[in-house]
TORMARSE-824352 format. One record per atom (N, C-alpha, C, O): residue number from 1; x, y, z. Coordinates in steps of 0.2 Angstrom, whole numbers. Layout:
N
k NUM, px X, py Y, pz Z
...
//
This chain:
173
k 1, px -82, py 31, pz -180
k 1, px -76, py 28, pz -178
k 1, px -72, py 33, pz -174
k 1, px -69, py 31, pz -169
k 2, px -72, py 39, pz -176
k 2, px -68, py 44, pz -173
k 2, px -70, py 45, pz -166
k 2, px -67, py 46, pz -161
k 3, px -77, py 45, pz -165
k 3, px -80, py 46, pz -159
k 3, px -79, py 41, pz -154
k 3, px -77, py 42, pz -148
k 4, px -79, py 35, pz -156
k 4, px -77, py 29, pz -152
k 4, px -70, py 29, pz -150
k 4, px -68, py 28, pz -144
k 5, px -65, py 31, pz -154
k 5, px -58, py 32, pz -153
k 5, px -57, py 37, pz -148
k 5, px -53, py 36, pz -143
k 6, px -61, py 43, pz -148
k 6, px -60, py 48, pz -143
k 6, px -63, py 46, pz -137
k 6, px -60, py 48, pz -131
k 7, px -68, py 43, pz -136
k 7, px -71, py 40, pz -130
k 7, px -66, py 35, pz -127
k 7, px -65, py 36, pz -121
k 8, px -64, py 31, pz -131
k 8, px -59, py 26, pz -128
k 8, px -53, py 29, pz -125
k 8, px -50, py 28, pz -120
k 9, px -50, py 34, pz -129
k 9, px -44, py 38, pz -126
k 9, px -46, py 42, pz -120
k 9, px -42, py 42, pz -116
k 10, px -52, py 45, pz -120
k 10, px -54, py 48, pz -114
k 10, px -55, py 44, pz -108
k 10, px -53, py 46, pz -102
k 11, px -57, py 38, pz -109
k 11, px -58, py 33, pz -103
k 11, px -52, py 29, pz -101
k 11, px -52, py 27, pz -95
k 12, px -47, py 29, pz -105
k 12, px -41, py 25, pz -103
k 12, px -38, py 28, pz -97
k 12, px -36, py 24, pz -92
k 13, px -37, py 34, pz -96
k 13, px -34, py 37, pz -89
k 13, px -38, py 35, pz -83
k 13, px -36, py 34, pz -78
k 14, px -45, py 35, pz -84
k 14, px -49, py 33, pz -79
k 14, px -48, py 26, pz -76
k 14, px -48, py 25, pz -70
k 15, px -47, py 22, pz -81
k 15, px -46, py 15, pz -79
k 15, px -40, py 14, pz -75
k 15, px -39, py 10, pz -71
k 16, px -35, py 18, pz -77
k 16, px -28, py 18, pz -73
k 16, px -29, py 20, pz -66
k 16, px -26, py 18, pz -62
k 17, px -33, py 25, pz -65
k 17, px -35, py 28, pz -59
k 17, px -38, py 23, pz -54
k 17, px -36, py 22, pz -49
k 18, px -43, py 19, pz -57
k 18, px -46, py 14, pz -53
k 18, px -41, py 8, pz -52
k 18, px -41, py 5, pz -46
k 19, px -37, py 6, pz -56
k 19, px -32, py 1, pz -55
k 19, px -27, py 3, pz -50
k 19, px -25, py -1, pz -45
k 20, px -25, py 10, pz -50
k 20, px -21, py 12, pz -44
k 20, px -24, py 12, pz -38
k 20, px -21, py 10, pz -33
k 21, px -31, py 14, pz -37
k 21, px -34, py 13, pz -31
k 21, px -35, py 6, pz -28
k 21, px -34, py 5, pz -22
k 22, px -36, py 1, pz -33
k 22, px -36, py -6, pz -30
k 22, px -29, py -8, pz -28
k 22, px -29, py -11, pz -23
k 23, px -24, py -6, pz -31
k 23, px -17, py -8, pz -29
k 23, px -15, py -4, pz -23
k 23, px -12, py -7, pz -19
k 24, px -17, py 2, pz -22
k 24, px -16, py 6, pz -16
k 24, px -20, py 2, pz -10
k 24, px -17, py 1, pz -4
k 25, px -26, py 0, pz -11
k 25, px -30, py -4, pz -6
k 25, px -26, py -11, pz -5
k 25, px -25, py -13, pz 1
k 26, px -23, py -14, pz -10
k 26, px -20, py -20, pz -9
k 26, px -14, py -19, pz -4
k 26, px -12, py -23, pz 0
k 27, px -10, py -14, pz -6
k 27, px -4, py -12, pz -2
k 27, px -6, py -11, pz 5
k 27, px -2, py -12, pz 10
k 28, px -11, py -7, pz 6
k 28, px -14, py -5, pz 13
k 28, px -16, py -12, pz 17
k 28, px -14, py -12, pz 23
k 29, px -19, py -16, pz 13
k 29, px -21, py -23, pz 17
k 29, px -14, py -27, pz 18
k 29, px -14, py -30, pz 24
k 30, px -9, py -27, pz 14
k 30, px -3, py -30, pz 15
k 30, px 0, py -27, pz 22
k 30, px 3, py -31, pz 26
k 31, px 0, py -21, pz 22
k 31, px 3, py -18, pz 28
k 31, px -1, py -20, pz 34
k 31, px 2, py -21, pz 39
k 32, px -7, py -19, pz 34
k 32, px -12, py -21, pz 40
k 32, px -10, py -29, pz 42
k 32, px -10, py -30, pz 48
k 33, px -10, py -33, pz 37
k 33, px -8, py -40, pz 38
k 33, px -1, py -41, pz 41
k 33, px -1, py -44, pz 47
k 34, px 4, py -37, pz 39
k 34, px 10, py -38, pz 42
k 34, px 10, py -35, pz 49
k 34, px 13, py -39, pz 54
k 35, px 7, py -30, pz 51
k 35, px 6, py -27, pz 57
k 35, px 2, py -32, pz 62
k 35, px 5, py -33, pz 68
k 36, px -3, py -35, pz 60
k 36, px -7, py -39, pz 64
k 36, px -3, py -46, pz 65
k 36, px -3, py -48, pz 71
k 37, px 0, py -49, pz 60
k 37, px 4, py -55, pz 61
k 37, px 9, py -54, pz 66
k 37, px 10, py -58, pz 70
k 38, px 13, py -48, pz 65
k 38, px 18, py -47, pz 70
k 38, px 15, py -46, pz 77
k 38, px 18, py -49, pz 82
k 39, px 10, py -42, pz 78
k 39, px 7, py -41, pz 84
k 39, px 5, py -48, pz 88
k 39, px 6, py -49, pz 93
k 40, px 1, py -52, pz 84
k 40, px -1, py -58, pz 87
k 40, px 4, py -63, pz 88
k 40, px 3, py -67, pz 93
k 41, px 9, py -63, pz 84
k 41, px 15, py -68, pz 85
k 41, px 19, py -66, pz 92
k 41, px 22, py -70, pz 95
k 42, px 19, py -60, pz 93
k 42, px 22, py -57, pz 99
k 42, px 18, py -55, pz 105
k 42, px 21, py -53, pz 110
k 43, px 12, py -56, pz 105
k 43, px 7, py -54, pz 110
k 43, px 6, py -60, pz 115
k 43, px 8, py -66, pz 113
k 44, px 4, py -59, pz 121
k 44, px 3, py -64, pz 125
k 44, px -4, py -68, pz 123
k 44, px -7, py -66, pz 118
k 45, px -5, py -73, pz 126
k 45, px -11, py -78, pz 123
k 45, px -17, py -76, pz 126
k 45, px -22, py -80, pz 126
k 46, px -18, py -70, pz 129
k 46, px -25, py -68, pz 132
k 46, px -30, py -67, pz 126
k 46, px -36, py -68, pz 128
k 47, px -28, py -65, pz 121
k 47, px -32, py -64, pz 115
k 47, px -32, py -69, pz 110
k 47, px -32, py -68, pz 104
k 48, px -31, py -75, pz 112
k 48, px -31, py -81, pz 107
k 48, px -35, py -87, pz 110
k 48, px -34, py -89, pz 116
k 49, px -38, py -90, pz 105
k 49, px -42, py -96, pz 107
k 49, px -39, py -101, pz 102
k 49, px -39, py -100, pz 96
k 50, px -37, py -107, pz 104
k 50, px -35, py -112, pz 100
k 50, px -39, py -118, pz 101
k 50, px -41, py -120, pz 106
k 51, px -41, py -121, pz 95
k 51, px -45, py -127, pz 95
k 51, px -42, py -132, pz 91
k 51, px -40, py -131, pz 85
k 52, px -41, py -138, pz 94
k 52, px -37, py -143, pz 91
k 52, px -42, py -149, pz 90
k 52, px -47, py -150, pz 95
k 53, px -42, py -152, pz 85
k 53, px -47, py -158, pz 83
k 53, px -43, py -163, pz 80
k 53, px -39, py -162, pz 75
k 54, px -44, py -170, pz 82
k 54, px -41, py -176, pz 79
k 54, px -47, py -180, pz 77
k 54, px -51, py -181, pz 81
k 55, px -47, py -182, pz 71
k 55, px -53, py -187, pz 69
k 55, px -51, py -191, pz 63
k 55, px -46, py -189, pz 59
k 56, px -55, py -196, pz 62
k 56, px -54, py -200, pz 56
k 56, px -59, py -198, pz 51
k 56, px -65, py -197, pz 52
k 57, px -56, py -198, pz 44
k 57, px -61, py -197, pz 39
k 57, px -61, py -203, pz 34
k 57, px -55, py -206, pz 33
k 58, px -66, py -204, pz 31
k 58, px -67, py -209, pz 26
k 58, px -62, py -208, pz 20
k 58, px -61, py -203, pz 18
k 59, px -58, py -213, pz 19
k 59, px -53, py -213, pz 13
k 59, px -47, py -209, pz 14
k 59, px -43, py -209, pz 10
k 60, px -47, py -205, pz 19
k 60, px -41, py -201, pz 21
k 60, px -37, py -202, pz 27
k 60, px -32, py -200, pz 28
k 61, px -40, py -206, pz 31
k 61, px -37, py -208, pz 38
k 61, px -37, py -202, pz 43
k 61, px -42, py -199, pz 43
k 62, px -32, py -202, pz 47
k 62, px -31, py -198, pz 52
k 62, px -31, py -190, pz 50
k 62, px -27, py -189, pz 46
k 63, px -35, py -186, pz 53
k 63, px -35, py -179, pz 51
k 63, px -34, py -175, pz 57
k 63, px -37, py -177, pz 63
k 64, px -29, py -170, pz 57
k 64, px -28, py -166, pz 63
k 64, px -30, py -159, pz 60
k 64, px -27, py -156, pz 55
k 65, px -33, py -155, pz 64
k 65, px -35, py -148, pz 63
k 65, px -33, py -144, pz 69
k 65, px -35, py -145, pz 74
k 66, px -30, py -138, pz 67
k 66, px -29, py -133, pz 72
k 66, px -31, py -126, pz 70
k 66, px -29, py -124, pz 64
k 67, px -35, py -123, pz 74
k 67, px -38, py -117, pz 72
k 67, px -36, py -112, pz 78
k 67, px -38, py -113, pz 83
k 68, px -33, py -106, pz 76
k 68, px -31, py -101, pz 81
k 68, px -35, py -95, pz 79
k 68, px -35, py -92, pz 73
k 69, px -39, py -92, pz 84
k 69, px -43, py -86, pz 83
k 69, px -40, py -81, pz 87
k 69, px -40, py -81, pz 93
k 70, px -37, py -76, pz 84
k 70, px -34, py -70, pz 87
k 70, px -40, py -64, pz 87
k 70, px -43, py -63, pz 82
k 71, px -40, py -61, pz 93
k 71, px -45, py -56, pz 93
k 71, px -43, py -50, pz 98
k 71, px -38, py -51, pz 101
k 72, px -47, py -45, pz 97
k 72, px -46, py -39, pz 102
k 72, px -52, py -38, pz 106
k 72, px -57, py -40, pz 103
k 73, px -51, py -35, pz 111
k 73, px -57, py -33, pz 115
k 73, px -59, py -26, pz 114
k 73, px -55, py -22, pz 114
k 74, px -65, py -25, pz 111
k 74, px -68, py -19, pz 110
k 74, px -74, py -18, pz 115
k 74, px -79, py -21, pz 115
k 75, px -72, py -14, pz 120
k 75, px -77, py -13, pz 126
k 75, px -78, py -20, pz 129
k 75, px -73, py -22, pz 132
k 76, px -84, py -23, pz 129
k 76, px -84, py -29, pz 132
k 76, px -85, py -35, pz 127
k 76, px -84, py -41, pz 129
k 77, px -86, py -33, pz 121
k 77, px -86, py -39, pz 116
k 77, px -80, py -40, pz 112
k 77, px -76, py -35, pz 110
k 78, px -77, py -46, pz 112
k 78, px -71, py -47, pz 108
k 78, px -73, py -47, pz 100
k 78, px -78, py -49, pz 98
k 79, px -68, py -44, pz 97
k 79, px -69, py -44, pz 89
k 79, px -63, py -48, pz 86
k 79, px -57, py -47, pz 87
k 80, px -65, py -52, pz 82
k 80, px -61, py -57, pz 78
k 80, px -56, py -52, pz 73
k 80, px -59, py -48, pz 70
k 81, px -49, py -54, pz 74
k 81, px -45, py -50, pz 69
k 81, px -42, py -55, pz 64
k 81, px -41, py -53, pz 58
k 82, px -40, py -61, pz 66
k 82, px -36, py -65, pz 62
k 82, px -38, py -73, pz 64
k 82, px -38, py -74, pz 70
k 83, px -38, py -77, pz 59
k 83, px -39, py -84, pz 60
k 83, px -33, py -87, pz 56
k 83, px -31, py -86, pz 50
k 84, px -29, py -92, pz 60
k 84, px -24, py -96, pz 56
k 84, px -27, py -103, pz 57
k 84, px -28, py -105, pz 63
k 85, px -27, py -107, pz 52
k 85, px -30, py -113, pz 52
k 85, px -25, py -118, pz 48
k 85, px -24, py -117, pz 42
k 86, px -24, py -124, pz 51
k 86, px -20, py -129, pz 47
k 86, px -23, py -136, pz 48
k 86, px -26, py -137, pz 54
k 87, px -23, py -140, pz 43
k 87, px -26, py -146, pz 43
k 87, px -23, py -151, pz 38
k 87, px -20, py -148, pz 33
k 88, px -25, py -157, pz 38
k 88, px -23, py -162, pz 33
k 88, px -29, py -166, pz 31
k 88, px -33, py -167, pz 35
k 89, px -28, py -168, pz 25
k 89, px -33, py -173, pz 22
k 89, px -29, py -178, pz 19
k 89, px -26, py -177, pz 13
k 90, px -28, py -184, pz 22
k 90, px -23, py -189, pz 20
k 90, px -16, py -186, pz 21
k 90, px -14, py -184, pz 26
k 91, px -13, py -186, pz 15
k 91, px -6, py -184, pz 15
k 91, px -5, py -177, pz 13
k 91, px 0, py -174, pz 14
k 92, px -11, py -174, pz 11
k 92, px -10, py -167, pz 9
k 92, px -11, py -162, pz 15
k 92, px -16, py -163, pz 19
k 93, px -7, py -157, pz 15
k 93, px -7, py -152, pz 21
k 93, px -10, py -145, pz 18
k 93, px -9, py -143, pz 12
k 94, px -14, py -142, pz 22
k 94, px -18, py -136, pz 20
k 94, px -16, py -131, pz 26
k 94, px -16, py -132, pz 32
k 95, px -16, py -125, pz 24
k 95, px -15, py -119, pz 29
k 95, px -19, py -113, pz 26
k 95, px -19, py -112, pz 20
k 96, px -23, py -110, pz 31
k 96, px -27, py -104, pz 29
k 96, px -26, py -99, pz 34
k 96, px -25, py -100, pz 40
k 97, px -27, py -92, pz 31
k 97, px -27, py -87, pz 36
k 97, px -33, py -82, pz 33
k 97, px -34, py -81, pz 27
k 98, px -36, py -79, pz 38
k 98, px -42, py -75, pz 37
k 98, px -40, py -68, pz 41
k 98, px -38, py -69, pz 47
k 99, px -40, py -62, pz 38
k 99, px -39, py -56, pz 41
k 99, px -45, py -52, pz 41
k 99, px -48, py -51, pz 35
k 100, px -47, py -49, pz 47
k 100, px -53, py -45, pz 47
k 100, px -51, py -38, pz 49
k 100, px -46, py -37, pz 52
k 101, px -55, py -33, pz 46
k 101, px -53, py -26, pz 48
k 101, px -57, py -24, pz 55
k 101, px -59, py -28, pz 58
k 102, px -56, py -18, pz 56
k 102, px -59, py -15, pz 63
k 102, px -66, py -16, pz 63
k 102, px -69, py -16, pz 69
k 103, px -70, py -17, pz 58
k 103, px -77, py -18, pz 58
k 103, px -79, py -25, pz 58
k 103, px -85, py -27, pz 58
k 104, px -74, py -30, pz 58
k 104, px -76, py -37, pz 58
k 104, px -77, py -40, pz 51
k 104, px -80, py -45, pz 50
k 105, px -75, py -36, pz 46
k 105, px -76, py -38, pz 39
k 105, px -70, py -41, pz 36
k 105, px -64, py -39, pz 37
k 106, px -70, py -46, pz 32
k 106, px -64, py -50, pz 29
k 106, px -61, py -45, pz 24
k 106, px -65, py -42, pz 20
k 107, px -55, py -44, pz 25
k 107, px -51, py -40, pz 20
k 107, px -45, py -44, pz 16
k 107, px -43, py -42, pz 11
k 108, px -44, py -50, pz 19
k 108, px -38, py -54, pz 16
k 108, px -39, py -61, pz 17
k 108, px -41, py -63, pz 23
k 109, px -38, py -65, pz 13
k 109, px -38, py -73, pz 13
k 109, px -32, py -75, pz 10
k 109, px -30, py -73, pz 5
k 110, px -29, py -80, pz 13
k 110, px -23, py -83, pz 11
k 110, px -23, py -91, pz 12
k 110, px -25, py -93, pz 17
k 111, px -21, py -95, pz 7
k 111, px -21, py -102, pz 8
k 111, px -15, py -105, pz 5
k 111, px -12, py -102, pz 0
k 112, px -12, py -110, pz 8
k 112, px -6, py -114, pz 5
k 112, px -8, py -121, pz 6
k 112, px -10, py -123, pz 11
k 113, px -7, py -125, pz 0
k 113, px -8, py -132, pz 1
k 113, px -4, py -136, pz -4
k 113, px -1, py -134, pz -9
k 114, px -3, py -142, pz -2
k 114, px 1, py -147, pz -6
k 114, px -3, py -149, pz -12
k 114, px -9, py -150, pz -12
k 115, px 1, py -150, pz -18
k 115, px -2, py -152, pz -24
k 115, px -3, py -160, pz -23
k 115, px 0, py -163, pz -20
k 116, px -8, py -162, pz -27
k 116, px -10, py -169, pz -26
k 116, px -4, py -174, pz -29
k 116, px -2, py -179, pz -26
k 117, px -2, py -172, pz -35
k 117, px 3, py -176, pz -39
k 117, px 10, py -173, pz -39
k 117, px 14, py -176, pz -44
k 118, px 12, py -169, pz -35
k 118, px 19, py -166, pz -35
k 118, px 21, py -164, pz -28
k 118, px 17, py -163, pz -24
k 119, px 27, py -163, pz -27
k 119, px 30, py -161, pz -21
k 119, px 29, py -153, pz -20
k 119, px 31, py -151, pz -14
k 120, px 26, py -150, pz -25
k 120, px 26, py -142, pz -24
k 120, px 20, py -140, pz -20
k 120, px 15, py -144, pz -19
k 121, px 20, py -134, pz -17
k 121, px 14, py -131, pz -14
k 121, px 11, py -126, pz -18
k 121, px 15, py -123, pz -22
k 122, px 5, py -124, pz -17
k 122, px 2, py -119, pz -21
k 122, px -1, py -114, pz -16
k 122, px -3, py -115, pz -10
k 123, px 0, py -107, pz -17
k 123, px -3, py -102, pz -13
k 123, px -8, py -98, pz -17
k 123, px -7, py -97, pz -23
k 124, px -13, py -96, pz -13
k 124, px -18, py -91, pz -16
k 124, px -19, py -85, pz -11
k 124, px -19, py -86, pz -5
k 125, px -21, py -80, pz -14
k 125, px -22, py -74, pz -10
k 125, px -28, py -70, pz -13
k 125, px -29, py -70, pz -19
k 126, px -33, py -68, pz -9
k 126, px -39, py -64, pz -11
k 126, px -39, py -58, pz -6
k 126, px -38, py -58, pz 0
k 127, px -40, py -52, pz -9
k 127, px -41, py -46, pz -6
k 127, px -48, py -43, pz -7
k 127, px -51, py -44, pz -12
k 128, px -51, py -41, pz -1
k 128, px -58, py -39, pz -1
k 128, px -59, py -32, pz 1
k 128, px -55, py -29, pz 5
k 129, px -64, py -29, pz -2
k 129, px -67, py -22, pz 1
k 129, px -74, py -22, pz 0
k 129, px -77, py -24, pz -6
k 130, px -78, py -20, pz 5
k 130, px -85, py -20, pz 5
k 130, px -88, py -26, pz 3
k 130, px -93, py -26, pz -2
k 131, px -86, py -32, pz 5
k 131, px -89, py -38, pz 4
k 131, px -88, py -41, pz -3
k 131, px -92, py -45, pz -5
k 132, px -83, py -38, pz -6
k 132, px -82, py -40, pz -13
k 132, px -74, py -41, pz -14
k 132, px -70, py -38, pz -11
k 133, px -72, py -46, pz -18
k 133, px -65, py -47, pz -20
k 133, px -63, py -42, pz -25
k 133, px -66, py -40, pz -30
k 134, px -58, py -38, pz -23
k 134, px -55, py -33, pz -27
k 134, px -49, py -35, pz -31
k 134, px -47, py -32, pz -36
k 135, px -45, py -40, pz -28
k 135, px -39, py -42, pz -31
k 135, px -38, py -50, pz -29
k 135, px -39, py -51, pz -24
k 136, px -35, py -53, pz -34
k 136, px -33, py -60, pz -32
k 136, px -27, py -62, pz -35
k 136, px -25, py -60, pz -41
k 137, px -23, py -67, pz -32
k 137, px -17, py -70, pz -35
k 137, px -18, py -77, pz -34
k 137, px -17, py -80, pz -29
k 138, px -20, py -80, pz -40
k 138, px -22, py -87, pz -40
k 138, px -19, py -91, pz -45
k 138, px -16, py -88, pz -50
k 139, px -18, py -98, pz -45
k 139, px -16, py -102, pz -50
k 139, px -20, py -101, pz -56
k 139, px -26, py -99, pz -56
k 140, px -17, py -102, pz -62
k 140, px -20, py -102, pz -68
k 140, px -26, py -107, pz -68
k 140, px -25, py -113, pz -65
k 141, px -31, py -106, pz -72
k 141, px -37, py -111, pz -72
k 141, px -42, py -110, pz -67
k 141, px -47, py -114, pz -67
k 142, px -41, py -106, pz -62
k 142, px -45, py -105, pz -56
k 142, px -49, py -98, pz -57
k 142, px -46, py -93, pz -59
k 143, px -56, py -99, pz -57
k 143, px -60, py -93, pz -57
k 143, px -59, py -89, pz -51
k 143, px -62, py -91, pz -46
k 144, px -56, py -83, pz -51
k 144, px -55, py -79, pz -45
k 144, px -62, py -77, pz -42
k 144, px -62, py -76, pz -36
k 145, px -67, py -75, pz -46
k 145, px -73, py -73, pz -43
k 145, px -76, py -78, pz -38
k 145, px -78, py -77, pz -33
k 146, px -77, py -84, pz -41
k 146, px -80, py -89, pz -37
k 146, px -76, py -92, pz -31
k 146, px -78, py -93, pz -26
k 147, px -69, py -92, pz -33
k 147, px -65, py -95, pz -28
k 147, px -65, py -90, pz -22
k 147, px -66, py -92, pz -16
k 148, px -64, py -83, pz -23
k 148, px -63, py -78, pz -18
k 148, px -70, py -78, pz -14
k 148, px -70, py -76, pz -8
k 149, px -76, py -78, pz -18
k 149, px -82, py -77, pz -15
k 149, px -84, py -83, pz -10
k 149, px -87, py -82, pz -5
k 150, px -82, py -89, pz -12
k 150, px -83, py -95, pz -8
k 150, px -79, py -94, pz -1
k 150, px -82, py -95, pz 4
k 151, px -73, py -91, pz -1
k 151, px -69, py -90, pz 5
k 151, px -72, py -84, pz 9
k 151, px -71, py -84, pz 15
k 152, px -75, py -79, pz 5
k 152, px -79, py -74, pz 9
k 152, px -84, py -77, pz 13
k 152, px -85, py -75, pz 19
k 153, px -88, py -81, pz 10
k 153, px -94, py -85, pz 14
k 153, px -91, py -88, pz 20
k 153, px -94, py -88, pz 25
k 154, px -85, py -92, pz 19
k 154, px -82, py -96, pz 24
k 154, px -80, py -91, pz 30
k 154, px -81, py -93, pz 36
k 155, px -77, py -86, pz 28
k 155, px -75, py -81, pz 33
k 155, px -81, py -78, pz 37
k 155, px -80, py -77, pz 43
k 156, px -86, py -77, pz 34
k 156, px -92, py -75, pz 38
k 156, px -94, py -80, pz 43
k 156, px -96, py -79, pz 48
k 157, px -94, py -86, pz 40
k 157, px -96, py -92, pz 45
k 157, px -91, py -93, pz 50
k 157, px -94, py -94, pz 56
k 158, px -85, py -92, pz 49
k 158, px -80, py -93, pz 54
k 158, px -81, py -87, pz 60
k 158, px -81, py -88, pz 66
k 159, px -83, py -81, pz 57
k 159, px -84, py -76, pz 62
k 159, px -90, py -77, pz 66
k 159, px -90, py -76, pz 72
k 160, px -95, py -80, pz 63
k 160, px -101, py -81, pz 67
k 160, px -100, py -87, pz 72
k 160, px -102, py -86, pz 78
k 161, px -96, py -92, pz 70
k 161, px -94, py -97, pz 75
k 161, px -90, py -94, pz 81
k 161, px -91, py -96, pz 87
k 162, px -85, py -90, pz 79
k 162, px -82, py -87, pz 85
k 162, px -86, py -83, pz 90
k 162, px -85, py -83, pz 96
k 163, px -91, py -79, pz 87
k 163, px -95, py -75, pz 91
k 163, px -100, py -80, pz 95
k 163, px -101, py -78, pz 101
k 164, px -102, py -85, pz 93
k 164, px -106, py -90, pz 96
k 164, px -102, py -93, pz 102
k 164, px -104, py -94, pz 108
k 165, px -96, py -95, pz 101
k 165, px -91, py -98, pz 106
k 165, px -90, py -93, pz 111
k 165, px -90, py -94, pz 117
k 166, px -89, py -86, pz 110
k 166, px -88, py -81, pz 115
k 166, px -94, py -80, pz 119
k 166, px -94, py -79, pz 125
k 167, px -100, py -80, pz 116
k 167, px -106, py -79, pz 119
k 167, px -107, py -85, pz 124
k 167, px -110, py -84, pz 130
k 168, px -106, py -91, pz 122
k 168, px -106, py -97, pz 126
k 168, px -101, py -97, pz 132
k 168, px -103, py -98, pz 138
k 169, px -95, py -94, pz 131
k 169, px -91, py -93, pz 136
k 169, px -93, py -88, pz 142
k 169, px -92, py -89, pz 148
k 170, px -96, py -83, pz 139
k 170, px -99, py -78, pz 143
k 170, px -104, py -81, pz 148
k 170, px -105, py -79, pz 154
k 171, px -108, py -85, pz 145
k 171, px -114, py -88, pz 149
k 171, px -111, py -93, pz 154
k 171, px -114, py -93, pz 160
k 172, px -106, py -96, pz 153
k 172, px -103, py -101, pz 157
k 172, px -100, py -97, pz 163
k 172, px -100, py -100, pz 169
k 173, px -97, py -92, pz 162
k 173, px -93, py -88, pz 167
k 173, px -99, py -85, pz 172
k 173, px -97, py -82, pz 177
//
């Protein structure tokens, strides 16, 4: 019993070190997010692609979707930096943001949406490092691992769609 207690006491400071590293990473991502958001809100529209779509969906009616892809040019290839997406499903409104690092990897995901049965909105945040969720701020009752992993997959898909679009534009030119 004493051995177990000694090992537990020895490991306790190590767990705090890892927690501090995660929170340092979260703070660094928040800083990157603020810098990117400010830059793209104040930059010209040369590094922005906006896609608008209006369509009807079964049981939900008119749906409008706006996706804004913010990117930087690295040599000749554009690199996705941020996506801002808003859409509705019936009367419910959704908003999402994806933030990518300099290597094109997702580092942050944010979503805000209307609740079904109340006038309140819900916000979720997922922070990533090396293709894994390292921190999340989610509503109670939501499994952060599966929720954040699903959006990590969606972010990869979004980045692939962006690259395909840019390659198509290059062929047209």
